[in-house]
N, C-alpha and C positions, 0 to 999 in steps of 0.2 A: 764550769764551777758553780754556778749560783743554783743551778739544777739539783745539785747532789746536797745542798744544804738547807734549802728551805722544807719546813717541816718538820717533825718529829719523828716520823716513821723509818726504820729499816736503815739508817745512814750507815750503820756498822757494816752493811754489805759491799761498801765500796771497792774493798779489795779482790772481792770475788772475780771481776772478769781479767783481773791479771793471769791467774792460773788458768782460765778458760782459753785466754789467746796463747798461751805455751802450749796446749794441748794441741791447739789447730796447726800451731807451727810445727811441732814434733812428727817426725817420720815414723809411723806406726809400723814399718817394717823393719826398723833399725832398733836393735837390742839396746845401743848405748843412748839413743834417741828415747826410749821407752824408760830407762833408768833415769835418766834425765828428768823427765815429766813426771815420774812418780816422787822424785826428790823435790821438785818444784811444788808439786801439789803438797806434799806432804807439811813442806815449810810454810805454804801459804796457809794451810789449815791452822798450823801451829800458831802462825803469827795471827790469826783472826781470832782463834780462841783466847789468846792471851789479851788483845784488845778489846773483846767483849767482857773479859773477866775485870779488866782495869775498868771500864765504864762502870760495871756490877758494883765494883768495889767504891767507886766515887759517888754511886748513887744513893748509898746507905747513910745514917747517920752514925757519926763517930763522936764517942767520948773524946778520944785524943786526936783533935783535927790534923796535928803535925806527926802523927803516928807514921811508923814505917810503911804500913799497907797502903794508905793513902798517897805517899811520896812515890812510893815503887809504881803506883797503878799512873802517877801522873807521869812520873819517867816513861812510862812505856809509850803513853800516847806521845810524848814530845819527842820521842825519839824516832818517830815516822819519818823517815827521808822524804817522801813523795809529799809536796805540799799540799795537793788537793784532799788526800786522804789525810793528813795530819789537820787541815782544818775541820774536816768532817767529824773526825774522833773527838777533836777538842771541844766542838761546840754541842756533839751529843753529849760529852761527859758534863758540859758547863749547865746544860739544861737539865740534866738528871741529877744532880747534886743540890742536896737541900739545904747546904751550908749559905750561911750570910755571907756575901763576899767581903764586907769591911771586917768579918771576924774569921774569914779563912785564911790560914798561912801559905797555902797554895795558890791563891788568887793572881798573886805577883808572877808566879811561874806560868800560870795559865796565860794570863795577858802577855808576858814575854813571847811565849810560844806562839801565840796567833799574830803577835805584832809582825812577827818575821815570815810570815807566810806572804804578805805580799810585798813583790819585788816588782818593779816596772810599772810604767805609766798604766796599762791597760790591766794589770794586775789589781792596782791600787783603787782604780777607778771601779772596777768591779766590787772590791772590798768594801769601799765607802757606802755604796748603795746597800749592803748588809745592813747597816745600821737602821735602816727602815724594812726590809724585806725580811730579816730575821723575826719572827713572830715570838719565839719563848723568852720571856723577859729576862733569865738568867743569862742565856746565851746572847742575847741583843746586847746586855750590859757589858758582857764580856767584849763584844766587837766595839763597842764604845770606848772602853778602857784602853783597847789597845792601837784605836787610833788616835788618841788622846796621847798614847805613848811615843806612837810613830811621829806626830807632829812634833813633840818636844823634842826627841831623839834623832830624827831623821827628816827634819823640815827641807833639807837641801834636797831631798829626794823627790819633793812635790814640785809641780809645774807650777806657774801664777794662778791658772784656771783651777789646778786641783786645789791650790791653798784657798780660793775663794768659794769654791764649792764644798769644803770640809768647813770652813768658816759658818757657811750657811746652814749646813747640815748639825752644825754643834748649836747654832743659835735655836734651830727649830727643835732640837733634842733637849736643850738644857731643862727644861721644867719638867721633862717627862721621865727623866731617870732619877735614881735615888742619890743622896746626897755625895756619896763615896764619887759617882760617876760626874757629877756637877763639879764638884771641886778639880776634878782632873780635865774636864771639858774647859773651864774657866782659865786654867793653867796653860793648856794648849792652845785656846783662841788667844791669850795674850802673846804667846810665842808667835804665831802664824798671820796674826791681825792686828795686833796692837793694843795698846792698855784701854784706849777709849772703848774698843768693842765689849773686851772683856768686862769694863767697868759697868757698861749699860747692861751687859749679860746679867751681871750682880744687882743690878737696880740702881747703881749709883748714876749721878747728875740729873735724876727725876726731880728732886728738891730744890728750892730756891738757895738754899745754903750749901748745895753740893757742886763741885765744878770739874769737869773731865779735865785730861791732860790738856788738851788741844785748847780749851778755854783758859787754863792757868798760864800756857806758853803764850797765847794772845796778850792776857794782861801784862806779862812780864815783858813783852816786846813792846805794848804800847807804852808802859812806864819808863822803859830804857828810853824810848824815842822822845818821851816828853821831857826827862832828864837831859838828855843831848840838847835839845831844841833851848831849853832854859838857860843852858850856860853860855 
């Protein structure tokens, strides 16, 4: 999966091997097999053409960012049933789209689509590494947003080791991503690692007049113990 998505080149050809495999499996001496192969090849070519067209549409500047052309293009990419292909297409579209994510009405759809790609421990582990491996800024930001969403909505799918790893990745990435992703990362970190880690990420607790939650809890506990002892 990682090989398919690193870099910007020719990712839209991810579906081509499917039609080649069908050709290898078909019996060349069978008229039925030939008809099936022709139909499969035609469908694959149609699908690929539609997906390439979708990426082309999303790569343009649009006056109406919520227009039907962009929405239809995004829907075509999201409809890909095969997770690796869907991941490849969505990241290619994310990288090519000139729209600022904070102003893009389709950004939430893109992020939602990406967040559903990663299911299971090995898949989630590989996906987390993409936050560093993906070199295209907008595509990288989409992966970060997708994992922030996953942490907020599917934290139960994460093992303790994955929570720790994701927390560390969020801390490392926090100051490298735009403000939109920073807010998402802070909220996700608060969910999977607690308030103190998120507060430190925001720079809180550094000044002498600021306290972290653990400090406030300790002070309350100390005051309560002193009150009880004085009775």
